[in-house]
DRENMIVEX-789179 format. One record per residue: residue number from 0; residue in one letter; x, y, z of N, C-alpha, C in turn. Coordinates in steps of 0.05 Angstrom, whole numbers. Example, Ala and Ser with C-alpha at 12.3 -4.5 7.8 and 13.67 -1.06 7.14 Angstrom:
BEGIN
{nupa 0 'a' {264 -114 156} {246 -90 156} {264 -66 156}},
{nupa 1 's' {257 -45 142} {273 -21 143} {258 1 157}},
//
This chain:
BEGIN
{nupa 0 'm' {-5 -726 143} {-10 -724 118} {-44 -711 115}},
{nupa 1 'k' {-48 -690 97} {-72 -687 108} {-96 -707 90}},
{nupa 2 'g' {-120 -705 89} {-132 -720 78} {-131 -751 81}},
{nupa 3 'n' {-118 -763 104} {-113 -801 99} {-142 -808 114}},
{nupa 4 'y' {-154 -827 100} {-167 -838 105} {-166 -862 119}},
{nupa 5 'n' {-143 -871 127} {-138 -899 142} {-147 -909 170}},
{nupa 6 's' {-153 -891 183} {-177 -890 206} {-193 -893 208}},
{nupa 7 'i' {-213 -892 185} {-237 -905 169} {-239 -922 159}},
{nupa 8 'a' {-213 -924 139} {-220 -953 116} {-238 -978 124}},
{nupa 9 's' {-234 -987 142} {-243 -1016 152} {-276 -1010 153}},
{nupa 10 'y' {-291 -980 160} {-314 -985 157} {-329 -959 139}},
{nupa 11 'y' {-317 -953 126} {-321 -927 114} {-355 -934 89}},
{nupa 12 'd' {-346 -957 88} {-368 -961 63} {-387 -962 80}},
{nupa 13 'r' {-389 -979 103} {-414 -979 114} {-427 -960 132}},
{nupa 14 'l' {-400 -934 133} {-414 -915 143} {-434 -898 130}},
{nupa 15 's' {-416 -899 107} {-437 -884 82} {-467 -891 75}},
{nupa 16 'k' {-465 -919 80} {-493 -937 79} {-513 -927 84}},
{nupa 17 'i' {-495 -921 121} {-508 -915 146} {-526 -894 140}},
{nupa 18 'v' {-512 -866 134} {-530 -834 121} {-539 -835 102}},
{nupa 19 'f' {-521 -844 74} {-538 -844 52} {-546 -872 41}},
{nupa 20 'g' {-556 -893 56} {-573 -919 33} {-553 -922 17}},
{nupa 21 'r' {-559 -923 -3} {-544 -929 -33} {-548 -909 -59}},
{nupa 22 'a' {-543 -883 -41} {-554 -865 -50} {-519 -861 -69}},
{nupa 23 'i' {-498 -869 -53} {-466 -847 -58} {-457 -883 -81}},
{nupa 24 'v' {-468 -910 -71} {-469 -932 -89} {-476 -921 -120}},
{nupa 25 'n' {-505 -918 -119} {-514 -914 -154} {-506 -890 -155}},
{nupa 26 'a' {-505 -865 -141} {-481 -840 -164} {-466 -856 -177}},
{nupa 27 'q' {-442 -870 -171} {-426 -882 -173} {-423 -903 -203}},
{nupa 28 'q' {-452 -917 -193} {-451 -947 -218} {-453 -927 -238}},
{nupa 29 'f' {-472 -909 -234} {-485 -898 -259} {-459 -885 -279}},
{nupa 30 'l' {-442 -879 -266} {-428 -862 -286} {-407 -897 -305}},
{nupa 31 'i' {-410 -911 -296} {-397 -939 -301} {-405 -944 -332}},
{nupa 32 'd' {-425 -939 -334} {-441 -944 -363} {-431 -927 -384}},
{nupa 33 'f' {-414 -905 -376} {-403 -883 -392} {-375 -895 -396}},
{nupa 34 'i' {-362 -910 -385} {-341 -925 -395} {-338 -941 -423}},
{nupa 35 'r' {-326 -931 -444} {-327 -937 -463} {-307 -978 -468}},
{nupa 36 'p' {-317 -998 -481} {-298 -1006 -483} {-267 -1009 -489}},
{nupa 37 'g' {-246 -1019 -479} {-222 -1017 -482} {-205 -986 -480}},
{nupa 38 's' {-219 -974 -462} {-203 -955 -458} {-184 -944 -434}},
{nupa 39 't' {-170 -928 -437} {-159 -916 -411} {-165 -902 -392}},
{nupa 40 'v' {-166 -915 -372} {-185 -900 -349} {-166 -894 -323}},
{nupa 41 'l' {-159 -867 -319} {-147 -865 -290} {-166 -861 -269}},
{nupa 42 'i' {-172 -867 -240} {-187 -862 -223} {-175 -852 -206}},
{nupa 43 'v' {-180 -830 -200} {-167 -819 -172} {-188 -805 -152}},
{nupa 44 'g' {-183 -817 -132} {-187 -830 -99} {-200 -844 -98}},
{nupa 45 'g' {-188 -865 -108} {-218 -895 -110} {-227 -910 -88}},
{nupa 46 'g' {-218 -892 -60} {-228 -921 -40} {-214 -946 -31}},
{nupa 47 't' {-237 -961 -26} {-243 -983 -14} {-239 -1004 -41}},
{nupa 48 'g' {-243 -984 -66} {-236 -1000 -87} {-259 -1017 -104}},
{nupa 49 'w' {-282 -1011 -91} {-314 -1034 -93} {-320 -1024 -118}},
{nupa 50 'm' {-315 -999 -128} {-325 -992 -160} {-310 -1013 -184}},
{nupa 51 'l' {-278 -1018 -175} {-264 -1032 -197} {-280 -1066 -196}},
{nupa 52 'e' {-291 -1071 -176} {-308 -1099 -181} {-328 -1087 -202}},
{nupa 53 'e' {-346 -1068 -186} {-375 -1061 -207} {-369 -1059 -244}},
{nupa 54 'i' {-342 -1038 -246} {-327 -1036 -261} {-329 -1063 -282}},
{nupa 55 't' {-322 -1077 -269} {-318 -1119 -283} {-332 -1122 -297}},
{nupa 56 'k' {-364 -1116 -277} {-386 -1131 -290} {-388 -1124 -317}},
{nupa 57 'k' {-389 -1094 -328} {-389 -1085 -348} {-367 -1093 -367}},
{nupa 58 'h' {-339 -1091 -357} {-318 -1096 -380} {-305 -1111 -363}},
{nupa 59 's' {-296 -1141 -361} {-292 -1159 -352} {-261 -1161 -364}},
{nupa 60 's' {-258 -1151 -386} {-225 -1147 -394} {-225 -1124 -417}},
{nupa 61 'g' {-205 -1106 -428} {-195 -1088 -444} {-189 -1071 -428}},
{nupa 62 'l' {-186 -1055 -408} {-192 -1026 -391} {-161 -1030 -379}},
{nupa 63 'n' {-141 -1009 -400} {-120 -1005 -377} {-136 -979 -360}},
{nupa 64 'i' {-123 -995 -329} {-137 -971 -303} {-113 -965 -296}},
{nupa 65 't' {-108 -933 -291} {-98 -921 -270} {-97 -919 -251}},
{nupa 66 'y' {-93 -924 -216} {-110 -926 -194} {-96 -917 -180}},
{nupa 67 'i' {-110 -888 -168} {-95 -875 -150} {-106 -872 -122}},
{nupa 68 'e' {-94 -878 -105} {-104 -876 -71} {-83 -866 -53}},
{nupa 69 'a' {-92 -848 -40} {-75 -838 -21} {-72 -841 8}},
{nupa 70 's' {-88 -864 19} {-90 -877 33} {-84 -905 36}},
{nupa 71 'e' {-63 -912 53} {-49 -942 57} {-68 -960 54}},
{nupa 72 'k' {-94 -957 77} {-112 -983 85} {-134 -984 59}},
{nupa 73 'm' {-130 -964 53} {-153 -961 32} {-144 -974 8}},
{nupa 74 'm' {-117 -977 2} {-105 -987 -23} {-106 -1016 -18}},
{nupa 75 'e' {-104 -1024 4} {-99 -1049 10} {-121 -1063 2}},
{nupa 76 'l' {-146 -1056 14} {-170 -1061 4} {-182 -1066 -16}},
{nupa 77 's' {-166 -1039 -34} {-175 -1041 -65} {-151 -1071 -84}},
{nupa 78 'q' {-130 -1068 -73} {-120 -1097 -82} {-124 -1116 -79}},
{nupa 79 'k' {-143 -1119 -69} {-163 -1142 -67} {-184 -1151 -83}},
{nupa 80 'r' {-191 -1135 -89} {-216 -1134 -110} {-214 -1150 -135}},
{nupa 81 'd' {-238 -1161 -144} {-229 -1182 -175} {-239 -1156 -189}},
{nupa 82 'f' {-216 -1155 -211} {-218 -1135 -229} {-207 -1152 -257}},
{nupa 83 'c' {-217 -1179 -258} {-214 -1195 -273} {-194 -1194 -297}},
{nupa 84 'a' {-198 -1189 -319} {-175 -1187 -344} {-162 -1158 -341}},
{nupa 85 'n' {-175 -1141 -329} {-167 -1112 -334} {-145 -1111 -319}},
{nupa 86 'k' {-126 -1095 -333} {-99 -1085 -326} {-103 -1065 -306}},
{nupa 87 'v' {-94 -1061 -283} {-96 -1042 -264} {-71 -1037 -253}},
{nupa 88 'd' {-61 -1013 -261} {-27 -1000 -245} {-42 -985 -219}},
{nupa 89 'f' {-36 -999 -192} {-38 -974 -168} {-22 -961 -159}},
{nupa 90 'i' {-21 -943 -153} {-17 -916 -145} {-21 -909 -114}},
{nupa 91 'n' {0 -913 -96} {-3 -909 -64} {7 -879 -61}},
{nupa 92 'r' {-7 -858 -64} {-3 -838 -63} {-24 -814 -75}},
{nupa 93 'p' {-10 -783 -60} {-36 -763 -66} {-31 -764 -91}},
{nupa 94 'i' {-51 -746 -110} {-53 -738 -134} {-37 -724 -137}},
{nupa 95 'q' {-30 -703 -120} {-14 -683 -119} {14 -688 -128}},
{nupa 96 'e' {23 -718 -115} {49 -726 -115} {57 -746 -140}},
{nupa 97 'v' {34 -738 -161} {41 -769 -168} {51 -755 -193}},
{nupa 98 'q' {62 -765 -221} {71 -750 -244} {70 -771 -262}},
{nupa 99 'l' {47 -774 -282} {36 -792 -296} {50 -788 -337}},
{nupa 100 'k' {60 -803 -338} {63 -802 -363} {42 -809 -385}},
{nupa 101 'n' {22 -824 -380} {2 -842 -403} {-17 -808 -398}},
{nupa 102 'r' {-35 -812 -415} {-54 -803 -435} {-82 -824 -417}},
{nupa 103 'f' {-108 -810 -419} {-127 -829 -413} {-145 -815 -428}},
{nupa 104 'd' {-164 -838 -435} {-187 -829 -452} {-223 -831 -426}},
{nupa 105 't' {-211 -836 -410} {-231 -827 -391} {-224 -822 -355}},
{nupa 106 'v' {-232 -804 -349} {-227 -803 -318} {-251 -800 -297}},
{nupa 107 'i' {-242 -819 -283} {-263 -823 -257} {-255 -807 -223}},
{nupa 108 't' {-273 -787 -221} {-271 -775 -191} {-296 -773 -171}},
{nupa 109 's' {-292 -793 -152} {-318 -794 -136} {-301 -787 -104}},
{nupa 110 'f' {-323 -762 -100} {-323 -756 -79} {-290 -757 -71}},
{nupa 111 'l' {-280 -732 -95} {-247 -726 -89} {-240 -695 -81}},
{nupa 112 'f' {-259 -682 -96} {-257 -647 -93} {-268 -641 -66}},
{nupa 113 'd' {-283 -652 -48} {-294 -640 -32} {-279 -639 -4}},
{nupa 114 'n' {-247 -651 -13} {-235 -662 9} {-208 -636 12}},
{nupa 115 'f' {-209 -621 -4} {-193 -600 -16} {-206 -568 -9}},
{nupa 116 's' {-186 -558 -6} {-191 -528 -2} {-198 -523 -39}},
{nupa 117 'a' {-200 -485 -37} {-202 -479 -73} {-172 -478 -72}},
{nupa 118 'a' {-152 -474 -72} {-126 -470 -83} {-122 -506 -92}},
{nupa 119 't' {-125 -524 -73} {-116 -554 -77} {-143 -567 -103}},
{nupa 120 's' {-157 -551 -96} {-176 -565 -119} {-161 -556 -144}},
{nupa 121 'l' {-156 -528 -146} {-147 -511 -167} {-131 -531 -182}},
{nupa 122 'q' {-104 -541 -168} {-86 -548 -166} {-82 -580 -173}},
{nupa 123 'v' {-104 -596 -175} {-116 -619 -179} {-134 -623 -198}},
{nupa 124 'f' {-145 -605 -212} {-160 -598 -221} {-138 -591 -261}},
{nupa 125 'k' {-127 -585 -254} {-97 -574 -272} {-89 -600 -277}},
{nupa 126 'q' {-83 -616 -254} {-57 -641 -261} {-78 -657 -274}},
{nupa 127 'i' {-104 -668 -260} {-119 -692 -274} {-122 -677 -311}},
{nupa 128 'd' {-130 -650 -310} {-135 -643 -339} {-111 -647 -354}},
{nupa 129 'e' {-93 -647 -357} {-69 -653 -367} {-63 -675 -377}},
{nupa 130 'q' {-79 -702 -361} {-71 -722 -375} {-94 -731 -385}},
{nupa 131 'l' {-116 -727 -388} {-145 -724 -402} {-140 -713 -437}},
{nupa 132 'l' {-139 -733 -450} {-149 -736 -480} {-169 -705 -492}},
{nupa 133 'v' {-164 -695 -502} {-185 -678 -518} {-214 -707 -532}},
{nupa 134 'g' {-234 -695 -520} {-250 -714 -534} {-263 -739 -507}},
{nupa 135 'g' {-244 -734 -491} {-247 -757 -468} {-266 -752 -447}},
{nupa 136 's' {-278 -770 -429} {-291 -765 -417} {-288 -762 -384}},
{nupa 137 'w' {-298 -731 -370} {-289 -741 -345} {-309 -754 -329}},
{nupa 138 'l' {-322 -762 -315} {-338 -771 -298} {-342 -768 -271}},
{nupa 139 'f' {-350 -752 -268} {-353 -735 -234} {-379 -735 -220}},
{nupa 140 'c' {-371 -745 -192} {-386 -750 -175} {-387 -732 -150}},
{nupa 141 'd' {-404 -717 -135} {-391 -705 -109} {-426 -697 -92}},
{nupa 142 'f' {-421 -681 -76} {-435 -669 -62} {-437 -644 -71}},
{nupa 143 'q' {-469 -629 -78} {-475 -596 -80} {-493 -587 -58}},
{nupa 144 'l' {-496 -559 -66} {-509 -554 -45} {-535 -542 -61}},
{nupa 145 'k' {-564 -536 -53} {-583 -520 -62} {-587 -505 -41}},
{nupa 146 'd' {-592 -468 -53} {-587 -455 -34} {-619 -449 -12}},
{nupa 147 'd' {-636 -470 -12} {-667 -466 -4} {-665 -486 11}},
{nupa 148 'q' {-651 -509 16} {-637 -538 27} {-618 -529 54}},
{nupa 149 'l' {-633 -530 77} {-623 -520 99} {-612 -540 108}},
{nupa 150 'w' {-619 -562 104} {-614 -595 113} {-592 -599 97}},
{nupa 151 'q' {-591 -592 84} {-561 -606 65} {-540 -585 77}},
{nupa 152 'k' {-543 -563 78} {-516 -537 94} {-511 -564 125}},
{nupa 153 'l' {-542 -571 139} {-526 -574 165} {-513 -601 156}},
{nupa 154 'l' {-513 -621 147} {-510 -649 139} {-490 -641 131}},
{nupa 155 'l' {-473 -624 113} {-452 -619 101} {-430 -614 122}},
{nupa 156 'k' {-443 -600 143} {-426 -588 160} {-414 -605 182}},
{nupa 157 'l' {-437 -631 192} {-432 -643 207} {-415 -669 191}},
{nupa 158 'm' {-417 -670 160} {-389 -680 151} {-367 -671 163}},
{nupa 159 'y' {-366 -652 151} {-336 -631 155} {-323 -637 181}},
{nupa 160 's' {-339 -638 208} {-325 -635 221} {-331 -666 235}},
{nupa 161 'f' {-333 -679 223} {-326 -714 225} {-296 -712 210}},
{nupa 162 'f' {-302 -704 181} {-268 -715 170} {-241 -698 178}},
{nupa 163 'k' {-250 -677 195} {-227 -668 206} {-212 -678 228}},
{nupa 164 'l' {-233 -684 240} {-225 -702 264} {-222 -729 253}},
{nupa 165 't' {-231 -740 240} {-217 -764 241} {-200 -776 220}},
{nupa 166 'c' {-196 -752 192} {-178 -760 166} {-166 -734 168}},
{nupa 167 'n' {-168 -712 185} {-152 -688 183} {-151 -673 154}},
{nupa 168 'i' {-183 -675 139} {-182 -661 115} {-175 -635 108}},
{nupa 169 'e' {-166 -624 89} {-161 -588 99} {-192 -572 97}},
{nupa 170 'a' {-207 -581 83} {-236 -574 66} {-247 -568 92}},
{nupa 171 'd' {-269 -538 94} {-294 -540 108} {-307 -535 90}},
{nupa 172 'r' {-318 -536 67} {-343 -522 47} {-326 -537 20}},
{nupa 173 'l' {-351 -553 4} {-345 -548 -23} {-336 -528 -50}},
{nupa 174 'p' {-318 -541 -62} {-300 -517 -78} {-321 -516 -103}},
{nupa 175 'd' {-311 -497 -118} {-339 -496 -132} {-321 -502 -165}},
{nupa 176 't' {-328 -526 -168} {-321 -545 -183} {-332 -537 -218}},
{nupa 177 'n' {-358 -527 -218} {-372 -517 -239} {-355 -495 -255}},
{nupa 178 't' {-342 -481 -235} {-329 -465 -251} {-302 -468 -261}},
{nupa 179 'l' {-291 -492 -250} {-264 -502 -263} {-270 -514 -294}},
{nupa 180 'f' {-291 -538 -283} {-304 -545 -320} {-304 -526 -344}},
{nupa 181 'd' {-319 -510 -338} {-320 -489 -352} {-293 -477 -352}},
{nupa 182 'r' {-282 -459 -345} {-258 -455 -347} {-234 -466 -362}},
{nupa 183 'y' {-229 -489 -364} {-214 -509 -372} {-231 -527 -402}},
{nupa 184 'h' {-248 -510 -408} {-262 -524 -433} {-284 -549 -439}},
{nupa 185 'y' {-311 -554 -408} {-315 -584 -410} {-342 -576 -422}},
{nupa 186 'k' {-354 -589 -425} {-379 -587 -442} {-397 -607 -422}},
{nupa 187 'k' {-417 -601 -402} {-434 -622 -390} {-452 -639 -407}},
{nupa 188 'k' {-447 -660 -414} {-464 -679 -428} {-489 -694 -417}},
{nupa 189 'l' {-480 -693 -391} {-507 -703 -373} {-504 -696 -344}},
{nupa 190 'l' {-525 -707 -331} {-526 -690 -300} {-546 -710 -289}},
{nupa 191 'k' {-539 -717 -274} {-565 -740 -259} {-559 -740 -223}},
{nupa 192 't' {-576 -727 -214} {-577 -718 -183} {-598 -743 -162}},
{nupa 193 'f' {-584 -749 -142} {-591 -765 -118} {-594 -761 -93}},
{nupa 194 'y' {-605 -770 -81} {-611 -761 -43} {-613 -729 -45}},
{nupa 195 'h' {-645 -733 -54} {-657 -709 -53} {-640 -685 -69}},
{nupa 196 'd' {-622 -693 -89} {-606 -675 -97} {-575 -664 -88}},
{nupa 197 'f' {-572 -680 -65} {-551 -665 -55} {-526 -686 -65}},
{nupa 198 'i' {-536 -702 -76} {-506 -720 -97} {-511 -721 -124}},
{nupa 199 'c' {-486 -711 -139} {-494 -701 -172} {-472 -723 -189}},
{nupa 200 's' {-486 -736 -208} {-464 -748 -213} {-465 -735 -249}},
{nupa 201 's' {-441 -726 -260} {-445 -717 -287} {-417 -720 -298}},
{nupa 202 'v' {-430 -726 -330} {-412 -733 -349} {-404 -708 -367}},
{nupa 203 'f' {-383 -698 -365} {-371 -676 -379} {-349 -688 -401}},
{nupa 204 'r' {-342 -677 -432} {-324 -685 -450} {-303 -661 -453}},
{nupa 205 'k' {-291 -667 -449} {-268 -650 -452} {-261 -631 -487}},
{nupa 206 'e' {-268 -609 -475} {-267 -592 -511} {-239 -588 -515}},
{nupa 207 'a' {-235 -575 -550} {-202 -570 -554} {-204 -541 -547}},
{nupa 208 'd' {-183 -531 -536} {-183 -497 -531} {-186 -477 -545}},
//
């Protein structure tokens, strides 16, 4: 299966800190402040689940979270997290194989779309969009490239080579998610960048068609 992180789950968080320091952690923590009390939350590609404990520091109860992660090893780590009195429904399958009945106030995708080809990104985006209520928030975090920053392009190329080798991801370049947010009627409410603008965290609101 493409994009399975089982082989590096045990050291994924340590590896990210070696390369990026706390930038990846800070970029995701920034988004937690935009989760409203009592929300229904969809997390797609949750990784090792450390974000569940960070969310709990802000909301120890009242959240109804659906947590989707394709990697069995990542899911094992996530299920050991302390999420206090929040309700968490764990789904250990790729998002493309999941059929959800609930609608959500908030969606969180952190470093998800950089794993996908353009075609898969469109499929996944449409699928997630259908689950988010109008007026809801899409909390988005991923890498971005600046045209004049050669070091970003070189680092991204190295990252894709590594993750293709270790995790068999299908992507070899970043998808154009900004175009997808525009096409599906999202308004960017806030943007914050990290690691010399290589990482961006954005808050999008879903508008009516």
